C-alpha positions as a Markdown table, in Angstrom:
| # | Residue | x | y | z |
|---|---|---|---|---|
| 1 | Met | -13.7 | -4.4 | 3.4 |
| 2 | Lys | -12.7 | -5.3 | -0.1 |
| 3 | Ser | -10.0 | -7.8 | -0.9 |
| 4 | Ile | -7.2 | -5.8 | -2.7 |
| 5 | His | -4.7 | -7.6 | -4.9 |
| 6 | Thr | -2.6 | -6.7 | -7.8 |
| 7 | Thr | -3.5 | -7.7 | -11.3 |
| 8 | Pro | -1.7 | -10.7 | -12.8 |
| 9 | Glu | 0.5 | -8.6 | -15.0 |
| 10 | Phe | 2.2 | -7.1 | -12.0 |
| 11 | His | 2.3 | -10.1 | -9.7 |
| 12 | Asp | 5.7 | -11.5 | -10.7 |
| 13 | Ile | 7.7 | -8.3 | -11.0 |
| 14 | Ser | 10.6 | -8.0 | -8.6 |
| 15 | Glu | 11.0 | -5.5 | -5.7 |
| 16 | Asp | 13.8 | -3.8 | -7.7 |
| 17 | Glu | 11.5 | -3.3 | -10.7 |
| 18 | Val | 8.8 | -1.8 | -8.4 |
| 19 | Leu | 11.3 | 0.5 | -6.7 |
| 20 | Ala | 12.7 | 1.6 | -10.1 |
| 21 | Ala | 9.2 | 2.3 | -11.3 |
| 22 | Leu | 8.5 | 4.5 | -8.3 |
| 23 | Asp | 11.7 | 6.5 | -9.1 |
| 24 | Asp | 10.6 | 7.0 | -12.7 |
| 25 | Pro | 9.5 | 10.6 | -13.2 |
| 26 | Asn | 6.8 | 9.5 | -15.6 |
| 27 | Pro | 3.5 | 9.7 | -13.7 |
| 28 | Asp | 2.0 | 7.2 | -16.2 |
| 29 | Asn | 4.4 | 4.5 | -15.4 |
| 30 | Pro | 2.1 | 1.4 | -15.2 |
| 31 | Val | 3.8 | -0.1 | -12.2 |
| 32 | Ala | 3.7 | 3.2 | -10.2 |
| 33 | Val | 0.0 | 3.6 | -11.2 |
| 34 | Glu | -0.6 | 0.1 | -9.9 |
| 35 | Val | 1.2 | 0.8 | -6.6 |
| 36 | Ala | -1.0 | 3.9 | -6.2 |
| 37 | Arg | -4.2 | 1.9 | -6.9 |
| 38 | Leu | -3.2 | -0.6 | -4.3 |
| 39 | Met | -2.4 | 2.1 | -1.8 |
| 40 | Asp | -5.8 | 3.7 | -2.3 |
| 41 | Gly | -7.5 | 0.4 | -1.7 |
| 42 | Tyr | -5.4 | -0.4 | 1.4 |
| 43 | Leu | -6.0 | 3.0 | 2.8 |
| 44 | Ser | -9.8 | 2.7 | 2.2 |
| 45 | Asn | -9.8 | -0.7 | 3.9 |
| 46 | Phe | -7.8 | 0.7 | 6.8 |
| 47 | Gln | -10.2 | 3.7 | 7.3 |
| 48 | Glu | -13.2 | 1.4 | 7.2 |
| 49 | His | -11.6 | -1.0 | 9.7 |
| 50 | Val | -10.7 | 1.8 | 12.1 |
| 51 | Glu | -14.2 | 3.3 | 11.9 |
| 52 | Lys | -15.7 | -0.1 | 12.6 |
| 53 | Ile | -13.6 | -1.0 | 15.6 |
| 54 | Gly | -12.9 | 2.5 | 16.9 |
| 55 | His | -9.1 | 2.3 | 17.2 |
| 56 | Ile | -6.0 | 1.6 | 15.2 |
| 57 | Pro | -4.7 | -1.9 | 15.9 |
| 58 | Gln | -0.9 | -2.1 | 15.8 |
| 59 | Ser | -1.0 | -5.4 | 13.9 |
| 60 | Ile | -2.5 | -3.7 | 10.9 |
| 61 | Leu | 0.7 | -1.7 | 10.4 |
| 62 | Arg | 2.7 | -5.0 | 10.1 |
| 63 | Ser | 0.8 | -6.5 | 7.2 |
| 64 | Ser | 2.6 | -7.8 | 4.1 |
| 65 | Gly | 1.5 | -8.5 | 0.6 |
| 66 | Gly | 1.5 | -11.6 | -1.4 |
| 67 | Cys | 4.0 | -10.3 | -4.0 |
| 68 | Pro | 6.6 | -7.5 | -4.2 |
| 69 | Val | 4.2 | -4.8 | -5.6 |
| 70 | Glu | 1.7 | -5.5 | -2.9 |
| 71 | Ser | 4.3 | -5.6 | -0.2 |
| 72 | Ile | 5.8 | -2.3 | -1.2 |
| 73 | Ala | 2.3 | -0.7 | -1.5 |
| 74 | Met | 1.4 | -2.0 | 2.0 |
| 75 | Arg | 4.8 | -0.7 | 3.4 |
| 76 | Leu | 4.2 | 2.8 | 1.9 |
| 77 | Val | 0.6 | 2.9 | 3.4 |
| 78 | Ser | 2.0 | 1.8 | 6.8 |
| 79 | Glu | 4.6 | 4.5 | 6.6 |
| 80 | Thr | 2.0 | 7.1 | 5.7 |
| 81 | Ile | -0.2 | 6.1 | 8.6 |
| 82 | Arg | 2.7 | 6.1 | 11.1 |
| 83 | Asp | 3.8 | 9.5 | 9.9 |
| 84 | Ala | 0.3 | 10.9 | 10.3 |
| 85 | Leu | 0.0 | 9.4 | 13.8 |
| 86 | Glu | 3.4 | 10.9 | 14.8 |
| 87 | Glu | 2.2 | 14.3 | 13.6 |
| 88 | Glu | -0.9 | 14.1 | 15.7 |
| 89 | Ala | 1.1 | 13.2 | 18.8 |
């Protein structure tokens, strides 16, 4: 698994700024693009981890990031995974 972190330019932005960027209809909003990049990395790591151990550990869905943009991206990934699991049940 690769270590996934935000770039320095996004590290210190607030949660409110991240959420506002996600509400921005502009698909080229740099903060929203960064959230999407992080989510892609987290999902790839999640898939690799599950393939390696053969099941989904509940603890992986409670991870948190080191800054607001990472935390929001992780929360969105966790919600996506939970929703997919609920659909399968």
